[in-house]
MARVOGU-547063 format. One record per residue (C-alpha): chain; residue in one letter; x, y, z. Coordinates in steps of 0.25 Angstrom, whole numbers, padded with zeros to 4 digits. Last residue first. Layout:
# residues N
(rec "A"; "A"; (X; Y; Z)),
...
//
This chain:
# residues 82
(rec "A"; "H"; (-0552; 0159; 0437)),
(rec "A"; "G"; (-0537; 0160; 0436)),
(rec "A"; "S"; (-0526; 0150; 0432)),
(rec "A"; "Y"; (-0512; 0155; 0432)),
(rec "A"; "G"; (-0500; 0149; 0425)),
(rec "A"; "I"; (-0487; 0141; 0427)),
(rec "A"; "P"; (-0480; 0134; 0416)),
(rec "A"; "I"; (-0473; 0122; 0421)),
(rec "A"; "N"; (-0457; 0121; 0421)),
(rec "A"; "P"; (-0455; 0130; 0433)),
(rec "A"; "Y"; (-0464; 0122; 0442)),
(rec "A"; "L"; (-0462; 0126; 0456)),
(rec "A"; "E"; (-0457; 0140; 0453)),
(rec "A"; "Q"; (-0468; 0142; 0443)),
(rec "A"; "L"; (-0479; 0137; 0453)),
(rec "A"; "T"; (-0474; 0147; 0463)),
(rec "A"; "N"; (-0474; 0159; 0454)),
(rec "A"; "L"; (-0488; 0156; 0449)),
(rec "A"; "R"; (-0492; 0154; 0464)),
(rec "A"; "E"; (-0488; 0169; 0466)),
(rec "A"; "L"; (-0502; 0171; 0459)),
(rec "A"; "N"; (-0509; 0168; 0472)),
(rec "A"; "L"; (-0522; 0171; 0467)),
(rec "A"; "D"; (-0528; 0174; 0480)),
(rec "A"; "V"; (-0524; 0189; 0481)),
(rec "A"; "I"; (-0531; 0191; 0467)),
(rec "A"; "N"; (-0544; 0186; 0473)),
(rec "A"; "A"; (-0549; 0174; 0467)),
(rec "A"; "P"; (-0564; 0171; 0462)),
(rec "A"; "Y"; (-0562; 0160; 0463)),
(rec "A"; "A"; (-0552; 0154; 0472)),
(rec "A"; "G"; (-0544; 0142; 0468)),
(rec "A"; "T"; (-0532; 0150; 0464)),
(rec "A"; "C"; (-0523; 0148; 0452)),
(rec "A"; "A"; (-0509; 0144; 0448)),
(rec "A"; "L"; (-0509; 0136; 0435)),
(rec "A"; "L"; (-0499; 0125; 0432)),
(rec "A"; "A"; (-0496; 0121; 0417)),
(rec "A"; "F"; (-0492; 0108; 0410)),
(rec "A"; "N"; (-0490; 0104; 0396)),
(rec "A"; "N"; (-0477; 0112; 0395)),
(rec "A"; "Y"; (-0472; 0105; 0407)),
(rec "A"; "D"; (-0470; 0092; 0398)),
(rec "A"; "W"; (-0471; 0079; 0404)),
(rec "A"; "G"; (-0468; 0068; 0394)),
(rec "A"; "S"; (-0472; 0057; 0404)),
(rec "A"; "R"; (-0481; 0062; 0415)),
(rec "A"; "A"; (-0474; 0064; 0429)),
(rec "A"; "A"; (-0475; 0079; 0427)),
(rec "A"; "L"; (-0490; 0078; 0429)),
(rec "A"; "T"; (-0489; 0071; 0442)),
(rec "A"; "D"; (-0478; 0081; 0447)),
(rec "A"; "V"; (-0486; 0093; 0443)),
(rec "A"; "A"; (-0498; 0088; 0450)),
(rec "A"; "K"; (-0490; 0084; 0463)),
(rec "A"; "G"; (-0483; 0098; 0463)),
(rec "A"; "I"; (-0496; 0105; 0461)),
(rec "A"; "E"; (-0502; 0097; 0473)),
(rec "A"; "S"; (-0489; 0101; 0482)),
(rec "A"; "K"; (-0490; 0115; 0478)),
(rec "A"; "T"; (-0504; 0115; 0483)),
(rec "A"; "S"; (-0516; 0116; 0473)),
(rec "A"; "M"; (-0528; 0126; 0475)),
(rec "A"; "G"; (-0526; 0131; 0461)),
(rec "A"; "T"; (-0515; 0124; 0454)),
(rec "A"; "S"; (-0521; 0124; 0440)),
(rec "A"; "M"; (-0515; 0114; 0431)),
(rec "A"; "I"; (-0514; 0115; 0416)),
(rec "A"; "V"; (-0510; 0102; 0410)),
(rec "A"; "P"; (-0506; 0099; 0396)),
(rec "A"; "K"; (-0511; 0085; 0391)),
(rec "A"; "K"; (-0504; 0072; 0394)),
(rec "A"; "T"; (-0517; 0065; 0397)),
(rec "A"; "Q"; (-0511; 0056; 0407)),
(rec "A"; "R"; (-0506; 0068; 0416)),
(rec "A"; "I"; (-0521; 0072; 0418)),
(rec "A"; "A"; (-0524; 0059; 0423)),
(rec "A"; "L"; (-0512; 0059; 0433)),
(rec "A"; "I"; (-0517; 0073; 0437)),
(rec "A"; "L"; (-0531; 0068; 0440)),
(rec "A"; "E"; (-0525; 0056; 0448)),
(rec "A"; "N"; (-0517; 0066; 0456)),
//
């Protein structure tokens, strides 16, 4: 949480990769960043990814893109690959 608070203070755009993070951890990170004064969802994106490298196609869990979009409809969602 300290790292996210420090990032928030920079007021720079954030691209957050969510690999190996739980829904709860992602939610806490989004909530922490959203607490910033002047919050703008256009300056933030969440990327779905896997921690495995090299990753097999079956391990990519691309359905997570839909899950993140449903949870955070105002935040751009993308994919991060190796």
